[in-house]
VOBA-299058 format. One record per residue: z, x, y of N, C-alpha, C in turn. Coordinates in steps of 0.1 Angstrom, whole numbers, padded with zeros to 4 digits, always signed. Example, Ala and Ser with C-alpha at 12.3 -4.5 7.8 and 13.67 -1.06 7.14 Angstrom:
<atoms>
> +0078,+0132,-0057,+0078,+0123,-0045,+0078,+0132,-0033 .
> +0071,+0128,-0022,+0071,+0137,-0011,+0079,+0129,+0000 .
</atoms>
This chain:
<atoms>
> +0003,+0005,-0010,+0000,-0002,+0003,+0004,+0006,+0010 .
> -0012,+0003,+0025,-0012,+0013,+0034,+0007,+0017,+0042 .
> +0017,+0007,+0038,+0028,+0013,+0045,+0038,+0022,+0038 .
> +0035,+0020,+0021,+0044,+0035,+0015,+0031,+0049,+0021 .
> +0020,+0050,+0015,+0012,+0062,+0025,+0013,+0065,+0037 .
> +0017,+0051,+0046,+0020,+0059,+0058,+0032,+0068,+0060 .
> +0044,+0063,+0053,+0058,+0066,+0047,+0057,+0078,+0044 .
> +0047,+0084,+0034,+0041,+0097,+0031,+0036,+0109,+0038 .
> +0028,+0102,+0047,+0020,+0108,+0056,+0036,+0114,+0064 .
> +0038,+0105,+0070,+0046,+0106,+0079,+0059,+0116,+0077 .
> +0060,+0113,+0060,+0071,+0127,+0057,+0070,+0142,+0057 .
> +0055,+0142,+0053,+0047,+0152,+0051,+0046,+0161,+0068 .
> +0038,+0149,+0077,+0040,+0153,+0091,+0050,+0159,+0095 .
> +0059,+0152,+0097,+0072,+0158,+0103,+0082,+0171,+0093 .
> +0081,+0168,+0082,+0079,+0188,+0074,+0071,+0198,+0080 .
> +0061,+0192,+0084,+0049,+0202,+0088,+0047,+0209,+0107 .
> +0055,+0199,+0112,+0059,+0198,+0122,+0074,+0202,+0128 .
> +0078,+0208,+0117,+0093,+0216,+0122,+0103,+0205,+0120 .
> +0102,+0195,+0120,+0113,+0184,+0120,+0122,+0185,+0106 .
> +0133,+0182,+0107,+0139,+0177,+0092,+0134,+0167,+0084 .
> +0140,+0170,+0075,+0133,+0156,+0064,+0143,+0158,+0051 .
> +0145,+0146,+0053,+0159,+0147,+0041,+0145,+0140,+0023 .
> +0149,+0148,+0011,+0144,+0150,+0008,+0156,+0157,-0010 .
> +0153,+0145,-0020,+0160,+0154,-0033,+0176,+0152,-0028 .
> +0178,+0146,-0017,+0193,+0146,-0011,+0200,+0158,-0002 .
> +0187,+0166,+0004,+0191,+0170,+0014,+0185,+0171,+0023 .
> +0185,+0180,+0035,+0180,+0181,+0044,+0171,+0198,+0046 .
> +0156,+0192,+0046,+0151,+0211,+0045,+0142,+0209,+0058 .
> +0139,+0222,+0060,+0132,+0219,+0072,+0127,+0235,+0079 .
> +0110,+0236,+0080,+0105,+0246,+0078,+0107,+0258,+0089 .
> +0116,+0257,+0094,+0123,+0265,+0104,+0136,+0271,+0102 .
> +0140,+0270,+0088,+0153,+0275,+0080,+0145,+0289,+0075 .
> +0134,+0291,+0073,+0130,+0308,+0069,+0113,+0312,+0077 .
> +0115,+0323,+0083,+0106,+0329,+0093,+0089,+0324,+0079 .
> +0094,+0326,+0070,+0080,+0320,+0062,+0082,+0305,+0060 .
> +0090,+0301,+0060,+0093,+0287,+0055,+0081,+0278,+0058 .
> +0069,+0277,+0069,+0059,+0268,+0072,+0046,+0274,+0062 .
> +0043,+0287,+0064,+0031,+0292,+0054,+0034,+0291,+0043 .
> +0049,+0290,+0035,+0052,+0293,+0023,+0045,+0272,+0018 .
> +0049,+0262,+0029,+0043,+0249,+0027,+0036,+0246,+0026 .
> +0026,+0251,+0041,+0011,+0248,+0037,+0003,+0252,+0023 .
> +0010,+0262,+0017,+0004,+0268,+0006,+0007,+0260,-0006 .
> +0024,+0254,-0004,+0027,+0243,-0020,+0019,+0229,-0014 .
> +0016,+0222,-0008,+0017,+0213,-0002,-0001,+0214,-0008 .
> -0010,+0221,+0000,-0027,+0218,-0006,-0023,+0224,-0022 .
> -0014,+0234,-0026,-0017,+0234,-0041,-0014,+0218,-0046 .
> -0001,+0210,-0038,-0001,+0203,-0054,-0012,+0189,-0048 .
> -0018,+0184,-0036,-0029,+0179,-0034,-0044,+0183,-0046 .
> -0043,+0195,-0047,-0050,+0200,-0055,-0045,+0192,-0069 .
> -0032,+0198,-0071,-0031,+0191,-0092,-0031,+0178,-0090 .
> -0030,+0167,-0075,-0031,+0159,-0078,-0048,+0151,-0084 .
> -0056,+0164,-0076,-0068,+0158,-0085,-0064,+0163,-0100 .
> -0068,+0168,-0100,-0066,+0174,-0117,-0056,+0165,-0124 .
> -0048,+0156,-0124,-0038,+0151,-0133,-0039,+0134,-0125 .
> -0035,+0134,-0113,-0032,+0117,-0109,-0045,+0116,-0113 .
> -0061,+0119,-0106,-0074,+0114,-0101,-0086,+0111,-0115 .
> -0080,+0130,-0126,-0082,+0125,-0134,-0084,+0116,-0146 .
> -0067,+0107,-0148,-0066,+0099,-0155,-0065,+0086,-0142 .
> -0067,+0081,-0132,-0070,+0071,-0127,-0079,+0071,-0114 .
> -0094,+0073,-0119,-0101,+0069,-0105,-0099,+0069,-0090 .
> -0094,+0058,-0096,-0086,+0049,-0080,-0082,+0056,-0072 .
> -0071,+0064,-0078,-0060,+0073,-0070,-0064,+0080,-0060 .
> -0079,+0088,-0059,-0085,+0095,-0057,-0087,+0091,-0039 .
> -0086,+0075,-0038,-0089,+0071,-0025,-0076,+0072,-0020 .
> -0062,+0063,-0022,-0048,+0073,-0011,-0042,+0085,-0013 .
> -0046,+0095,-0021,-0040,+0101,-0023,-0053,+0112,-0013 .
> -0068,+0107,-0009,-0078,+0121,-0001,-0073,+0115,+0016 .
> -0068,+0097,+0014,-0066,+0090,+0026,-0054,+0099,+0037 .
> -0048,+0105,+0031,-0036,+0119,+0033,-0034,+0131,+0036 .
> -0044,+0130,+0024,-0048,+0146,+0026,-0057,+0146,+0035 .
> -0066,+0142,+0040,-0073,+0142,+0054,-0069,+0136,+0067 .
> -0059,+0133,+0063,-0052,+0124,+0076,-0043,+0144,+0084 .
> -0036,+0148,+0068,-0027,+0157,+0069,-0038,+0171,+0079 .
> -0046,+0171,+0067,-0058,+0181,+0074,-0067,+0186,+0089 .
> -0062,+0170,+0089,-0066,+0170,+0102,-0059,+0173,+0117 .
> -0045,+0171,+0111,-0034,+0173,+0118,-0027,+0191,+0122 .
> -0034,+0197,+0106,-0030,+0209,+0107,-0041,+0210,+0094 .
> -0043,+0218,+0103,-0059,+0224,+0095,-0057,+0239,+0087 .
> -0045,+0240,+0086,-0042,+0257,+0078,-0041,+0248,+0065 .
> -0037,+0229,+0063,-0043,+0231,+0051,-0046,+0226,+0041 .
> -0060,+0224,+0050,-0070,+0219,+0047,-0080,+0238,+0039 .
> -0078,+0245,+0050,-0081,+0262,+0043,-0080,+0265,+0030 .
> -0063,+0262,+0027,-0057,+0266,+0018,-0062,+0255,+0005 .
> -0062,+0240,+0010,-0067,+0230,+0000,-0083,+0233,-0006 .
> -0090,+0238,+0002,-0102,+0246,-0003,-0101,+0258,-0017 .
> -0095,+0265,-0007,-0092,+0280,-0019,-0086,+0273,-0028 .
> -0081,+0267,-0027,-0070,+0263,-0047,-0084,+0255,-0053 .
> -0086,+0243,-0045,-0099,+0238,-0053,-0111,+0250,-0059 .
> -0115,+0255,-0052,-0128,+0259,-0054,-0124,+0268,-0064 .
> -0102,+0275,-0069,-0101,+0286,-0076,-0102,+0273,-0092 .
> -0098,+0265,-0088,-0098,+0256,-0103,-0111,+0251,-0101 .
> -0117,+0249,-0093,-0131,+0242,-0097,-0141,+0251,-0094 .
> -0144,+0258,-0095,-0159,+0265,-0095,-0168,+0257,-0089 .
> -0167,+0248,-0094,-0184,+0241,-0092,-0183,+0231,-0078 .
> -0169,+0236,-0073,-0169,+0224,-0058,-0178,+0232,-0044 .
> -0175,+0247,-0053,-0186,+0251,-0040,-0195,+0247,-0034 .
> -0207,+0244,-0043,-0212,+0250,-0060,-0213,+0263,-0064 .
> -0206,+0271,-0076,-0208,+0280,-0078,-0212,+0280,-0097 .
> -0216,+0284,-0098,-0214,+0291,-0116,-0213,+0301,-0115 .
> -0201,+0308,-0119,-0194,+0323,-0122,-0203,+0329,-0133 .
> -0213,+0343,-0130,-0217,+0349,-0140,-0202,+0357,-0149 .
> -0208,+0360,-0161,-0203,+0369,-0170,-0209,+0378,-0164 .
> -0201,+0391,-0157,-0200,+0406,-0157,-0197,+0413,-0165 .
> -0206,+0428,-0170,-0198,+0437,-0174,-0187,+0440,-0179 .
> -0177,+0441,-0189,-0160,+0443,-0187,-0155,+0434,-0183 .
> -0155,+0417,-0184,-0148,+0407,-0180,-0147,+0405,-0197 .
> -0135,+0399,-0204,-0127,+0388,-0212,-0133,+0381,-0210 .
> -0137,+0373,-0224,-0140,+0361,-0225,-0131,+0354,-0219 .
> -0119,+0355,-0223,-0111,+0347,-0219,-0107,+0343,-0200 .
> -0108,+0359,-0200,-0110,+0358,-0182,-0122,+0349,-0178 .
> -0133,+0351,-0185,-0143,+0348,-0182,-0142,+0330,-0180 .
> -0134,+0329,-0188,-0134,+0309,-0196,-0129,+0308,-0183 .
> -0117,+0318,-0178,-0108,+0309,-0168,-0115,+0314,-0153 .
> -0124,+0318,-0154,-0132,+0316,-0141,-0141,+0304,-0139 .
> -0146,+0301,-0151,-0153,+0288,-0150,-0144,+0275,-0154 .
> -0129,+0275,-0150,-0120,+0265,-0151,-0113,+0263,-0160 .
> -0117,+0264,-0171,-0111,+0261,-0183,-0096,+0269,-0184 .
> -0086,+0259,-0188,-0070,+0269,-0191,-0072,+0271,-0204 .
> -0064,+0284,-0203,-0065,+0294,-0212,-0051,+0296,-0217 .
> -0046,+0292,-0228,-0029,+0295,-0231,-0024,+0299,-0242 .
> -0023,+0306,-0250,-0026,+0322,-0263,-0036,+0322,-0269 .
> -0045,+0323,-0256,-0063,+0325,-0262,-0063,+0315,-0268 .
> -0058,+0303,-0261,-0069,+0290,-0270,-0073,+0284,-0257 .
> -0086,+0282,-0263,-0094,+0275,-0245,-0093,+0258,-0249 .
> -0093,+0250,-0238,-0090,+0238,-0239,-0102,+0232,-0246 .
> -0095,+0217,-0248,-0110,+0210,-0251,-0118,+0208,-0245 .
> -0135,+0206,-0243,-0142,+0205,-0234,-0139,+0191,-0225 .
> -0134,+0178,-0234,-0135,+0165,-0225,-0123,+0171,-0221 .
> -0114,+0177,-0225,-0102,+0178,-0212,-0106,+0187,-0201 .
> -0109,+0193,-0206,-0116,+0200,-0191,-0126,+0193,-0183 .
> -0133,+0189,-0187,-0144,+0181,-0180,-0132,+0164,-0171 .
> -0127,+0161,-0176,-0121,+0150,-0175,-0108,+0155,-0161 .
> -0104,+0173,-0159,-0102,+0175,-0150,-0114,+0181,-0137 .
> -0125,+0187,-0146,-0133,+0184,-0133,-0138,+0173,-0123 .
> -0134,+0163,-0132,-0140,+0148,-0131,-0132,+0147,-0114 .
> -0118,+0146,-0119,-0108,+0142,-0109,-0113,+0152,-0099 .
> -0108,+0166,-0098,-0108,+0175,-0085,-0124,+0172,-0073 .
> -0133,+0169,-0085,-0150,+0165,-0076,-0148,+0149,-0074 .
> -0136,+0144,-0076,-0139,+0127,-0071,-0130,+0131,-0059 .
> -0119,+0136,-0060,-0108,+0137,-0051,-0116,+0145,-0036 .
> -0123,+0155,-0042,-0128,+0163,-0028,-0144,+0152,-0019 .
> -0147,+0144,-0032,-0157,+0138,-0028,-0151,+0121,-0017 .
> -0136,+0122,-0023,-0135,+0111,-0015,-0124,+0118,-0001 .
> -0124,+0129,+0001,-0122,+0137,+0011,-0124,+0133,+0023 .
> -0139,+0134,+0019,-0154,+0142,+0025,-0153,+0130,+0039 .
> -0150,+0116,+0030,-0159,+0102,+0034,-0141,+0093,+0044 .
> -0127,+0100,+0038,-0119,+0093,+0045,-0114,+0100,+0051 .
> -0109,+0092,+0064,-0104,+0095,+0076,-0088,+0086,+0076 .
> -0078,+0093,+0083,-0067,+0087,+0080,-0063,+0077,+0097 .
> -0060,+0065,+0087,-0067,+0056,+0099,-0053,+0054,+0113 .
> -0048,+0058,+0110,-0036,+0056,+0121,-0035,+0066,+0130 .
> -0047,+0078,+0129,-0044,+0090,+0137,-0053,+0081,+0150 .
> -0051,+0095,+0162,-0061,+0092,+0172,-0078,+0091,+0174 .
> -0085,+0096,+0162,-0095,+0097,+0156,-0105,+0105,+0173 .
> -0095,+0111,+0178,-0108,+0119,+0188,-0119,+0132,+0186 .
> -0111,+0139,+0176,-0127,+0148,+0168,-0131,+0143,+0161 .
> -0141,+0153,+0158,-0152,+0148,+0145,-0139,+0152,+0130 .
> -0144,+0141,+0117,-0137,+0145,+0106,-0137,+0164,+0104 .
> -0122,+0165,+0101,-0121,+0184,+0099,-0131,+0190,+0083 .
> -0134,+0175,+0073,-0142,+0180,+0064,-0155,+0171,+0060 .
> -0163,+0167,+0067,-0167,+0153,+0068,-0181,+0154,+0060 .
> -0190,+0142,+0060,-0201,+0138,+0050,-0209,+0154,+0051 .
> -0213,+0160,+0057,-0220,+0168,+0065,-0217,+0178,+0048 .
> -0204,+0180,+0047,-0199,+0190,+0031,-0203,+0186,+0026 .
> -0208,+0169,+0021,-0209,+0161,+0010,-0219,+0168,+0007 .
> -0231,+0167,+0019,-0247,+0167,+0021,-0252,+0180,+0016 .
> -0245,+0186,+0017,-0248,+0202,+0016,-0242,+0205,+0001 .
> -0226,+0199,+0004,-0228,+0202,-0012,-0243,+0192,-0025 .
> -0242,+0185,-0026,-0255,+0174,-0030,-0265,+0185,-0030 .
> -0270,+0188,-0017,-0283,+0199,-0020,-0283,+0207,-0026 .
> -0271,+0218,-0031,-0269,+0227,-0037,-0271,+0234,-0044 .
> -0261,+0218,-0053,-0263,+0219,-0069,-0279,+0214,-0073 .
> -0283,+0211,-0066,-0295,+0201,-0067,-0311,+0220,-0070 .
> -0305,+0229,-0062,-0303,+0241,-0061,-0305,+0251,-0069 .
> -0296,+0247,-0079,-0290,+0253,-0089,-0296,+0253,-0106 .
> -0300,+0258,-0109,-0301,+0253,-0126,-0290,+0248,-0132 .
> -0292,+0238,-0139,-0277,+0224,-0138,-0276,+0234,-0154 .
> -0263,+0232,-0158,-0257,+0234,-0170,-0256,+0224,-0178 .
> -0255,+0223,-0190,-0253,+0212,-0200,-0238,+0209,-0201 .
> -0237,+0192,-0200,-0223,+0184,-0201,-0218,+0186,-0184 .
> -0215,+0199,-0177,-0212,+0199,-0168,-0218,+0188,-0157 .
> -0227,+0196,-0151,-0238,+0189,-0145,-0238,+0175,-0142 .
> -0240,+0169,-0150,-0243,+0157,-0149,-0233,+0151,-0148 .
> -0219,+0154,-0153,-0210,+0147,-0149,-0199,+0156,-0138 .
> -0204,+0156,-0134,-0200,+0166,-0115,-0208,+0158,-0106 .
> -0221,+0153,-0110,-0233,+0148,-0100,-0225,+0130,-0099 .
> -0225,+0127,-0117,-0221,+0116,-0115,-0206,+0112,-0109 .
> -0200,+0119,-0111,-0188,+0118,-0102,-0187,+0116,-0086 .
> -0196,+0126,-0084,-0197,+0128,-0070,-0204,+0118,-0063 .
> -0215,+0110,-0069,-0227,+0097,-0063,-0215,+0084,-0064 .
> -0207,+0088,-0075,-0204,+0072,-0074,-0188,+0071,-0067 .
> -0188,+0082,-0061,-0170,+0084,-0049,-0177,+0078,-0039 .
> -0189,+0089,-0036,-0196,+0093,-0022,-0208,+0087,-0017 .
> -0214,+0084,-0027,-0230,+0082,-0026,-0231,+0071,-0016 .
> -0221,+0063,-0011,-0225,+0050,-0005,-0223,+0050,+0005 .
> -0216,+0064,+0008,-0210,+0070,+0025,-0218,+0074,+0032 .
> -0227,+0089,+0019,-0237,+0094,+0024,-0252,+0091,+0021 .
> -0256,+0076,+0013,-0265,+0062,+0018,-0268,+0062,+0033 .
> -0252,+0056,+0038,-0252,+0051,+0052,-0257,+0058,+0059 .
> -0247,+0071,+0058,-0254,+0084,+0065,-0266,+0088,+0068 .
> -0272,+0088,+0057,-0283,+0098,+0053,-0300,+0089,+0052 .
> -0298,+0078,+0055,-0307,+0069,+0047,-0317,+0071,+0042 .
> -0328,+0071,+0050,-0343,+0078,+0040,-0341,+0094,+0032 .
> -0332,+0103,+0040,-0329,+0111,+0028,-0328,+0115,+0021 .
> -0315,+0106,+0023,-0306,+0102,+0010,-0310,+0097,-0004 .
> -0321,+0088,-0002,-0334,+0082,-0011,-0346,+0092,-0017 .
> -0345,+0101,-0007,-0357,+0112,-0012,-0347,+0120,-0022 .
> -0337,+0123,-0017,-0324,+0128,-0028,-0328,+0122,-0041 .
> -0324,+0113,-0044,-0321,+0101,-0053,-0338,+0107,-0058 .
> -0343,+0100,-0056,-0360,+0105,-0060,-0358,+0123,-0068 .
> -0355,+0128,-0059,-0360,+0142,-0063,-0348,+0142,-0077 .
> -0337,+0134,-0074,-0327,+0140,-0088,-0335,+0132,-0105 .
> -0341,+0123,-0102,-0343,+0111,-0109,-0359,+0118,-0114 .
> -0366,+0122,-0104,-0377,+0125,-0108,-0381,+0142,-0117 .
> -0372,+0149,-0110,-0372,+0167,-0112,-0363,+0169,-0115 .
> -0346,+0164,-0110,-0339,+0176,-0119,-0332,+0167,-0131 .
> -0332,+0155,-0133,-0333,+0152,-0148,-0337,+0155,-0160 .
> -0347,+0159,-0158,-0352,+0157,-0169,-0355,+0177,-0167 .
> -0347,+0185,-0157,-0344,+0196,-0161,-0331,+0195,-0167 .
> -0322,+0185,-0162,-0310,+0189,-0173,-0310,+0184,-0189 .
> -0324,+0176,-0194,-0323,+0174,-0204,-0329,+0183,-0208 .
> -0338,+0197,-0204,-0344,+0204,-0214,-0332,+0212,-0216 .
> -0318,+0212,-0216,-0309,+0221,-0216,-0298,+0216,-0225 .
> -0299,+0200,-0228,-0287,+0193,-0233,-0289,+0191,-0249 .
> -0283,+0196,-0255,-0286,+0195,-0272,-0283,+0182,-0273 .
> -0281,+0181,-0285,-0283,+0162,-0290,-0266,+0153,-0291 .
> -0260,+0167,-0286,-0243,+0163,-0290,-0238,+0162,-0278 .
> -0244,+0163,-0268,-0241,+0165,-0256,-0244,+0158,-0244 .
> -0254,+0147,-0250,-0262,+0137,-0247,-0253,+0124,-0236 .
> -0239,+0123,-0236,-0229,+0113,-0236,-0230,+0117,-0216 .
> -0229,+0122,-0212,-0229,+0125,-0197,-0242,+0122,-0191 .
> -0249,+0128,-0194,-0264,+0129,-0194,-0273,+0110,-0194 .
> -0265,+0107,-0205,-0271,+0093,-0205,-0269,+0084,-0193 .
> -0251,+0086,-0189,-0241,+0077,-0184,-0249,+0080,-0168 .
> -0256,+0092,-0166,-0261,+0100,-0153,-0274,+0089,-0147 .
> -0282,+0091,-0160,-0293,+0086,-0157,-0294,+0076,-0153 .
> -0280,+0068,-0161,-0281,+0045,-0164,-0276,+0045,-0145 .
> -0266,+0055,-0138,-0262,+0052,-0131,-0281,+0054,-0121 .
> -0282,+0067,-0121,-0290,+0068,-0108,-0308,+0050,-0107 .
> -0306,+0055,-0125,-0313,+0039,-0120,-0310,+0032,-0114 .
</atoms>
């Protein structure tokens, strides 16, 4: 509910503004330590990203309430936005978008981590779980770029608006697709902010959609094995 979001937003904003905030039964303030504010910026950005891979991955609708608060905090405290992107890009290189290449001397385990996989005791997480987390992160990002905190003064531009979404989409289509990953993330992204991009870019957007249908989907098909068809089928159906 809007009132709950305002409460959460105000509490975070007050904390970052140096006001005392009651949490866990005690009063805290970033002024209590010389590095207090930097630490809170860092941890808050990390928390927002974690909510993408946990909350949003399990409940797609959660992207919007989390994004509207994150976007508002980003507007008031730009450092949080920079750190949010840093945490996001580290956890999900596809949000850059960037597909890390395997370099000489890099162990397979290290490379899996660079690709965004969780590796515990030399065991790599299941592909389904990995894709679910990446979907949550991309959905949160796609929600942030189109949402603004409705109770702000709205004087300046969105700190990380739709032009970043347009750039992300264009860059994705300029890269060679990856089986499973590309179709999944394009679908997540367009489901969340395709409508906003369509309203903003109109004819250019439809040209992009035609490019996806005529040129890019066949390129994904060419590298997709029969066992990986699920995400591609869903993406094709959505584009149609």
